[in-house]
C-alpha positions, 0 to 999 in steps of 0.5 A: 365318637372318637377314642384318641391318644397322642399319635393314634385314634379310633372312630366308633359308631354310637348306636345300641353298642359302639361300632368301631368305624376306623383307626388311624395315625397323627392326631385327631383334631376334629370329628363332625358327621361328615369329616375328620380333621388329621394332622400328621407332623406338618400335614393336615387331612381331611376325610370322610369318616370311612376314610376318603380323602377330600384334601390335604395341606401342608403346615407351616415349618414351625414345629409340629403341634402348630395348630392348637385348635382346628375343626370342621365348618362343613365346607371349610375349616378353622384353624388356630395358631394363637396368634389369629384364627384362619378359615381355610378350605379342604386344600389350605387355601385362605378364605378368611382371617379373624384376630378375635383377641390374643391368646389361644382358644383351644377349647373355648370355640363353638360355632353355628350348625352351619359353621356361618357363625363362631362363638369365642369364650375366653378367660384372663387375668386382669388387674390394675396397673400397680397390681400388675406391677407387683405380680410381675416382681413376684413372678421374677422373685421366685424364678416363674414358680409363683404367680397369677393363675387365677382368673377374674374376667371373661369375654364372649365374642361372635364373628361371621366366618364369611364377612369376618365381621363381629356380631356379639361382644360382651365381657364381665369381670368376677372375682378371682378363682381357680375354677374353669369359667365357661359361661357361653354357647351359641344356638345351632341355628346361629341367631342367639347366645345364651350366657349364665352369669350370677345364676342368670340366664340371658338370651341374646338375638344376634343381628342378621347382618355383622358389624365390625361395631355392633354394640350388645343387643338387649336380653330377648 
């Protein structure tokens, strides 16, 4: 586990008590059982838990914090800049690009234990054409002080990180709420997706081979 603050971090092993492992500078992006991912300004470092460097690479020339989400998928990484998701090796070489949808997915992404399947759970605000126009006018007339902040739609998608193909595509609408809505989880094996909606738990079996046009599987 980690204790994180902007620009610094500490790592601990949790047993009968917290055992300090190491500390350092930079922004801690993710921690797994094997890999620590650290963004230090425009450099991303990949290290073991005890500090051995496994790789590093320079980030694009944009401002710091370019990547809104980053994490380890066993022997590779995923980097999300709110435009696309890149799967890269520990030296930053792009292995695959995915475009699950526009917008950020920070905090909305999880994967199977081996990193082969990635689940994206997005929420957004979607209304009819007329209501969208009225909301836009309201935002303009109030100089952005008032505008839609609630969500009324959720979309869950699963991708194969080797082929880039879609395995699962599910969405729903619901009454607008200001609460955080996250309904889906992927199993460690990458075989199943569980979704809770309207007090009902549904389990979906993912296909063995993913396809871009893969329909939502039936409940199992």
